[in-house]
N, C-alpha and C positions, 0 to 999 in steps of 0.2 A: 208492607203497604199500610199506611194509616188511613183511616176513614175520616172524611170531613163531614161534620154535621152542621146543621143550621146554627148551632150555638157557637161554633168555632169562629173566632174573629178573623177578619182579614187584616194583615199587618198594614201599618201606615204606608210603608214603601210600596206594597202591592196595590193598595187602594189608590194612591196618588199616581202610580205608574199606569194603572187601568184607566183612571180618569183622564190622564194626559193622552194616552193612546186613543181612547174613545173620543176625546175632544178634537184631536187631529182629524179623525175620520169624519166626525160630525161637521167640522168646519169645511172640509173638502166637499162633502155631499151637499151641504147647504149651498155652497158656491156652484156646484154642478147643477143642482136643481134650479137655482136662480137664473143661471144663464140660459137654461132651457125655457124658462117662463117668459123671458124677454121677447122672443128668442133671438139670440145673436146669429149673424150670418154663418159663422163657423159651425154652429150647431146644426142648422138646416142643411148645410153642405155635407157635413159628416153623416147625417141621417140618410141623405141621398146616396152617398158612397157605400153605405152599409146595405142599401137596398130598400129603405123604408120610404123613399121619396122626400123631397124638400118641402115638407109640410110643417107650417107653423103650429097647426093644431096637434100634430103628433108630438112635436117638441114640447109644447105646453103640457100635454097629458103626461109625458115622461117626467117633466120637471115637477109636476104636482105629485106624482107617485113617489118620486125620489124624496121630496120634502116631507110627505106624509110618513113614509117609512123611517126617515131620519128623525123626525120628531118623536115617533114611537120609541125608537132606539135611545134617544137622548133622555127621555123621561123615565126615571128608574122603575116605577111600577110596571111599565110596559116595555122595558128594554129587551126582554127575551123575545117577545112577539116582533118587535122591530128588527132584531137581529135575524130572525127567521125570514121575515119579509125581504130584508136587504139581501140575504143569501140568495133567494129566488131571483130578485132583480139583477144581481150581479151575475148569476148563472145565465140569465138571458143575454147579458152583454157579452159574456164569454162565448156563448153559442153563436151570436151574431158575428163576432170576429172570426171564429173558426170557419163559419160558412163562406166568408169572403176571402179567406186565406191571409188574414192579417199576420204581421210578424208575431212569433210566439211569445217571447219574453217581454216585449214592450206593450203589446196590445192585448193578445189573447189572455195572458196570465195576469193582467192588471186587475181584473175582477177577483181573481183568486187572492192576490196580494191584499187587496182591500178587504175581502171577506175574512182573511186570517186576522187582520187588524181589528175588524169588528168583533169577532169572537174572542180574540186575545184580550182586548180591552175589557170586554164584559166578564170574561173568566177571572181576570185579575181583580176586578172591583165588586163582583157579586158572589157571595158565598153560597147562594142557592144553586148557581150553575156548578160550583165546585162540588156540592153535595150530590148533584145529579151525575157528575162525571168524576168520581173520586180517584180513578186510576190515573188521571192526568197529573195528579198532585205529586 
């Protein structure tokens, strides 16, 4: 097992793979946050189905939180904090879907899939995270 230090460079392929994965997640979350800010009818209907009520203010608050966490994730100096906050946010989405009995693979685990992409993209592009978790190398 090799140790990764902060001096160890990230290969070009890993860096660009991480940027692409993080970029896809970021684009999806910006879209998700934006449709909650409007808020579109489908957003308020879904909130009502999940048990939060068809509230425009709740949708806007969730949209603002999504966008704030995503901006923190996309900005390299704060990407680790953004990833932690997005993990909590996505965990709440998972819990909400479990509570109402949503389908497992398409709804409940979607937050897990997205969270794995968040951390995978960060791990590929950030040697500081690799130094923190060298056993994953």
